[in-house]
Each structure stands twice: as structure tokens, then as C-alpha cells.
GULOFI-84773 format. One record per residue (C-alpha): residue in three letters; residue number from 1; x, y, z. Coordinates in steps of 0.2 Angstrom, whole numbers. Example, Ala and Ser with C-alpha at 12.3 -4.5 7.8 and 13.67 -1.06 7.14 Angstrom:
2
SITE   r   k     u     v     w
SITE ALA   1    62   -22    39
SITE SER   2    68    -5    36
//
This chain:
248
SITE   r   k     u     v     w
SITE UNK   1  -143   -25   -88
SITE UNK   2  -139   -20   -70
SITE UNK   3  -126    -7   -75
SITE UNK   4  -133    -1   -91
SITE UNK   5  -126    16   -96
SITE UNK   6  -115    17   -80
SITE UNK   7   -97    21   -82
SITE UNK   8   -85    11   -72
SITE UNK   9   -66    14   -69
SITE UNK  10   -56    -2   -64
SITE UNK  11   -38    -1   -59
SITE UNK  12   -27   -17   -60
SITE UNK  13   -39   -23   -74
SITE UNK  14   -26   -33   -84
SITE UNK  15   -28   -49   -74
SITE UNK  16   -36   -58   -59
SITE UNK  17   -49   -49   -50
SITE UNK  18   -48   -34   -60
SITE UNK  19   -50   -43   -76
SITE UNK  20   -65   -53   -70
SITE UNK  21   -73   -38   -64
SITE UNK  22   -71   -28   -80
SITE UNK  23   -78   -43   -90
SITE UNK  24   -93   -45   -77
SITE UNK  25   -97   -26   -78
SITE UNK  26   -96   -26   -97
SITE UNK  27  -109   -41   -97
SITE UNK  28  -120   -30   -86
SITE UNK  29  -119   -17   -99
SITE UNK  30  -107    -5   -91
SITE UNK  31   -95     6  -100
SITE UNK  32   -78     0   -93
SITE UNK  33   -63    11   -92
SITE UNK  34   -49    -2   -89
SITE UNK  35   -32     3   -81
SITE UNK  36   -16    -7   -78
SITE UNK  37     2    -4   -78
SITE UNK  38     4   -18   -90
SITE UNK  39    -1   -19  -108
SITE UNK  40   -12   -34  -104
SITE UNK  41   -26   -22  -101
SITE UNK  42   -27   -20  -120
SITE UNK  43   -31   -38  -122
SITE UNK  44   -45   -37  -109
SITE UNK  45   -53   -22  -118
SITE UNK  46   -51   -31  -134
SITE UNK  47   -60   -46  -126
SITE UNK  48   -74   -35  -120
SITE UNK  49   -76   -27  -137
SITE UNK  50   -76   -44  -146
SITE UNK  51   -91   -49  -135
SITE UNK  52  -101   -34  -139
SITE UNK  53   -96   -23  -124
SITE UNK  54   -90    -6  -123
SITE UNK  55   -72    -3  -115
SITE UNK  56   -57     8  -116
SITE UNK  57   -39     5  -110
SITE UNK  58   -27    17  -101
SITE UNK  59   -10    10   -97
SITE UNK  60    -1    19   -83
SITE UNK  61     5    19   -64
SITE UNK  62    -9    26   -54
SITE UNK  63     2    29   -39
SITE UNK  64     9    44   -48
SITE UNK  65    -2    59   -46
SITE UNK  66    -1    65   -64
SITE UNK  67    -5    48   -71
SITE UNK  68   -20    46   -59
SITE UNK  69   -27    63   -64
SITE UNK  70   -24    61   -82
SITE UNK  71   -33    44   -81
SITE UNK  72   -49    52   -73
SITE UNK  73   -48    67   -86
SITE UNK  74   -47    54  -100
SITE UNK  75   -62    44   -94
SITE UNK  76   -72    60   -93
SITE UNK  77   -67    66  -110
SITE UNK  78   -72    49  -117
SITE UNK  79   -88    46  -107
SITE UNK  80   -92    63   -99
SITE UNK  81   -96    55   -82
SITE UNK  82   -90    43   -69
SITE UNK  83  -102    32   -59
SITE UNK  84   -91    18   -52
SITE UNK  85   -73    17   -46
SITE UNK  86   -65     0   -42
SITE UNK  87   -49     3   -33
SITE UNK  88   -41   -14   -37
SITE UNK  89   -23   -12   -42
SITE UNK  90   -11   -19   -29
SITE UNK  91     6   -28   -26
SITE UNK  92    11   -42   -14
SITE UNK  93    29   -41    -8
SITE UNK  94    33   -54     6
SITE UNK  95    43   -51    21
SITE UNK  96    43   -48    40
SITE UNK  97    49   -32    50
SITE UNK  98    67   -37    49
SITE UNK  99    69   -43    31
SITE UNK 100    57   -30    23
SITE UNK 101    68   -17    15
SITE UNK 102    63     1    15
SITE UNK 103    61     1    -3
SITE UNK 104    49   -14    -3
SITE UNK 105    39    -5    11
SITE UNK 106    38    11     2
SITE UNK 107    34     3   -15
SITE UNK 108    19    -7    -6
SITE UNK 109    12     9     2
SITE UNK 110    14    19   -14
SITE UNK 111     5     7   -25
SITE UNK 112    -8    -1   -13
SITE UNK 113   -12    15    -2
SITE UNK 114    -7    30   -11
SITE UNK 115   -15    23   -27
SITE UNK 116   -31    21   -19
SITE UNK 117   -30    39   -11
SITE UNK 118   -26    47   -28
SITE UNK 119   -39    38   -38
SITE UNK 120   -52    42   -25
SITE UNK 121   -46    60   -24
SITE UNK 122   -48    64   -42
SITE UNK 123   -64    54   -46
SITE UNK 124   -74    61   -31
SITE UNK 125   -79    77   -39
SITE UNK 126   -87    68   -53
SITE UNK 127   -94    54   -42
SITE UNK 128  -103    67   -32
SITE UNK 129  -112    73   -47
SITE UNK 130  -118    56   -52
SITE UNK 131  -121    50   -33
SITE UNK 132  -109    36   -38
SITE UNK 133   -99    23   -28
SITE UNK 134   -81    17   -24
SITE UNK 135   -76    -1   -20
SITE UNK 136   -59    -3   -13
SITE UNK 137   -50   -20   -14
SITE UNK 138   -43   -24     3
SITE UNK 139   -39   -42     9
SITE UNK 140   -44   -54    23
SITE UNK 141   -26   -50    30
SITE UNK 142   -34   -33    35
SITE UNK 143   -44   -43    47
SITE UNK 144   -32   -56    53
SITE UNK 145   -13   -59    54
SITE UNK 146    -2   -69    42
SITE UNK 147    17   -73    42
SITE UNK 148    29   -64    31
SITE UNK 149    16   -51    24
SITE UNK 150    20   -36    35
SITE UNK 151    20   -22    22
SITE UNK 152     5   -30    12
SITE UNK 153    -5   -33    28
SITE UNK 154    -2   -15    34
SITE UNK 155    -7    -8    17
SITE UNK 156   -23   -18    16
SITE UNK 157   -27   -12    34
SITE UNK 158   -25     6    28
SITE UNK 159   -37     3    13
SITE UNK 160   -50    -4    25
SITE UNK 161   -49    11    36
SITE UNK 162   -48    23    22
SITE UNK 163   -64    15    16
SITE UNK 164   -73    19    32
SITE UNK 165   -66    37    32
SITE UNK 166   -71    40    14
SITE UNK 167   -89    33    18
SITE UNK 168   -91    45    33
SITE UNK 169   -85    60    23
SITE UNK 170   -95    57     7
SITE UNK 171  -112    49    12
SITE UNK 172  -119    66    14
SITE UNK 173  -117    68    -5
SITE UNK 174  -125    51    -9
SITE UNK 175  -108    43   -13
SITE UNK 176  -106    26    -6
SITE UNK 177   -89    19    -2
SITE UNK 178   -87     0     2
SITE UNK 179   -73   -12     3
SITE UNK 180   -71   -31    -2
SITE UNK 181   -59   -42     7
SITE UNK 182   -54   -57    -3
SITE UNK 183   -44   -72     3
SITE UNK 184   -33   -83    -8
SITE UNK 185   -38   -80   -26
SITE UNK 186   -33   -91   -40
SITE UNK 187   -25   -77   -50
SITE UNK 188    -9   -75   -61
SITE UNK 189    -1   -66   -46
SITE UNK 190    -5   -81   -34
SITE UNK 191     1   -94   -47
SITE UNK 192    17   -84   -49
SITE UNK 193    20   -83   -30
SITE UNK 194    18  -102   -27
SITE UNK 195    29  -106   -43
SITE UNK 196    43  -100   -32
SITE UNK 197    41  -113   -19
SITE UNK 198    52  -128   -19
SITE UNK 199    36  -139   -22
SITE UNK 200    22  -128   -30
SITE UNK 201     9  -142   -30
SITE UNK 202    12  -145   -11
SITE UNK 203    11  -126    -8
SITE UNK 204    -6  -125   -18
SITE UNK 205   -13  -139    -8
SITE UNK 206    -7  -131     8
SITE UNK 207   -16  -115     3
SITE UNK 208   -32  -125    -2
SITE UNK 209   -33  -134    15
SITE UNK 210   -32  -117    24
SITE UNK 211   -49  -113    16
SITE UNK 212   -64  -119    26
SITE UNK 213   -74  -121    10
SITE UNK 214   -59  -133     4
SITE UNK 215   -55  -123   -12
SITE UNK 216   -47  -108   -18
SITE UNK 217   -58   -93   -23
SITE UNK 218   -60   -89   -41
SITE UNK 219   -58   -71   -48
SITE UNK 220   -76   -71   -54
SITE UNK 221   -83   -75   -37
SITE UNK 222   -74   -59   -30
SITE UNK 223   -80   -49   -45
SITE UNK 224   -98   -54   -40
SITE UNK 225   -95   -47   -23
SITE UNK 226   -89   -31   -30
SITE UNK 227  -105   -30   -41
SITE UNK 228  -116   -33   -26
SITE UNK 229  -107   -18   -17
SITE UNK 230  -110    -7   -32
SITE UNK 231  -128   -12   -34
SITE UNK 232  -134   -13   -16
SITE UNK 233  -139     5   -12
SITE UNK 234  -140     2     7
SITE UNK 235  -121    -3     8
SITE UNK 236  -111    11    15
SITE UNK 237   -94     8    23
SITE UNK 238   -97   -10    21
SITE UNK 239   -83   -23    23
SITE UNK 240   -87   -38    13
SITE UNK 241   -77   -54    16
SITE UNK 242   -75   -65     1
SITE UNK 243   -62   -77     8
SITE UNK 244   -69   -94     8
SITE UNK 245   -72   -93    27
SITE UNK 246   -54   -90    33
SITE UNK 247   -59   -75    44
SITE UNK 248   -74   -84    52
//
């Protein structure tokens, strides 16, 4: 019952961490407004409703200003307030400085950084009224380097820094802004990426051995970290690692 009567917006809620967080928040009795660019978000909402929770779906690309603003307006029309924003939507395009195309760089920054900015911009007037909170999904790669992840790493570093800037600007209004930094998560996105390796099983084993805990993180485990940041009223500008120890 931790989130009873709270209204939570979750972007990228169609799969992985976003889906796990939507399901967890619904279990805790939040009203969950789920967004994804894919129609998979409709299935997530149906699952929540089947289990007795309250949820609604809004399909669209939140890196487009008009879409982000319409999403916020629709959430307000339906629930009349916003308490929580989880900026989770993001993409991973591999590459280094030489082989990353301008198009891939711009797309990564548009989705991963501009999307967080737009959703925060349009939700903050409502979050100020409820003394609500934002959680941004960054990455362990905002804290350490990695091969062939230039654009992604840069975008997640920007999200981490944006979190601190937002926290400084809005703490005076009672709005808390925090950030979670997952490592390798056993999500559909991860499974799709390793499927492109010559030996996907060997690739999975290699990623697993990189984790000091000896296993890959489950989406639900990251969702529980998001829940902690939402419910712990002392967290402001907090960067929470949920990476199995890879940034120790």
C-alpha cells in the first residue's frame, strides 16, 4: 500500500525495467500511466488491470515535444494530478567515435536525453503542486567506461548530471529528483543485443562473469530500487547503483 492514491507516469513501460516498475507500482496501489513507443504497453496495462490494479496506456514518442506535452495533459485529464515520474525510456546503439554515425548519435541524444528533459519540463508544474518526485534511469556506464558504447555512455552521463541539476533547482519546492544506474539487466533489449553475437550463449556467459555477484540483474530488482528512491523522503540528487557490483 506504499503508493496508494499516487499517480505515477512511467516511460518505456512496455518491457524490461519499465514494465517491471509499472507492475510493482501497481502492486503498491499506485495509478500507473504507462507510456511506450510500442503497442506492447497496452499488454502491460491489461496485465495490471487483470490483477486488480489501475493503469492507462499512452503510446507515443516522448522525444517529440508535442507528444510529451500531450502525454502529461492526458494524465492530468484522467487522474487530475501527478506524483511520480519515472523517466525510463531509452535506446542503445553501439559504436565508437569513428563508426558512430551522426544519425545514430543524434537519435541517441534525442531519445535518451531530450526525452528526459521534455517529460521533466512538462511534468514539473504538476509535481510542484504535489511535492512529487522524479526518478531518471541512467546507467552504470555513466560511472565507468565501456567499449563501443560512446553515444549511449554520453547520453547516460548527461542524464546523471541532469538529475543533479534538477534536484538543485526544485528541492526548494519539495520535489525530489533522483537517479538509478543499472548494470546489465536481463531485459528483452539485452537478449536482442546478444542474439546478434556469433555465439549468443558465450556472450551471455561473458556478461554474467563481468558481474561480481555472478549473475545478471533482473528487471524487478531495478524496479525495487526505483521504488526505494520514490518512497525514501531523504533522497535528493541521489545516484543509486543497481549493477551487481560492476562499479565497485
